N, C-alpha and C positions, 0 to 999 in steps of 0.2 A: 689174539695174543695179548697177554697181560703186561708185558714188559714196559711199555710206555707209561702205564698207570702205576707201576711199582715205584714209589718214591724212595723206599729204603727196605732192605732185607738183611736180616742178621740171623745166624743160626749155628747150630752144632750138628754135624752129620756123623752118624755111626756107620762106617764102611765095613762091610763083611770081611772078616779076616784081618782087620787092621786094629792094632792095639792102641793106636793114638786117636784122640778126638780130632776131627777135621772141622775147623772154624771157617764159616762162609759169611761174606758180607757183600752187599751190592747196592747199586743205585741204578734204577731203570733196568736196562738189559746188560749192564756192565757188572760182572761178578768177579770176585777174587777170593781165594781161600788158601789155607795152609794148615798143616798139622800143628796142633797146639801143644798137647801133652798127652801122656798115657792116661787111660781111664784109671781112676782110683779103684782100689779093691772094694768090692761091694757096690760100686756105682753102676747104675743101670745104663746099659749101652743102648741108647735110643737117640733118634734124630729129633731135633726141635728147631722149628723155624718161626720167625716172626716177620710179618709183612706189614708195612705201612704204605698205604696207597689210596688211590681214588677209584671208586666203582669197581673194586676187585671182585671177581667171582670166586668166593671162598671154596665152594664145592668143586669147581673146576680145578683150582690149584691143589686141593687135597687129593683129588683123583689122579692128577698128573704125577704127584710125588709118590702116591701109593703104587702106581704102576712101575716105579723104579725100584721097589723093594726086592732084595735078593733073598 
């Protein structure tokens, strides 16, 4: 589990069928998020996450999130 090694997490999530950007932030395993605003016309609907941590397994994190794609 990567949670204890995640010092900070920030990102924007594109949820299938949702016209609003979902903003996510967290510390260790504590996460919170909320809808921010509608996607702008022409703005690419894509999820972007940034992790700051210690000894994180980047490939494992990438695969875990890719498995959530709809």
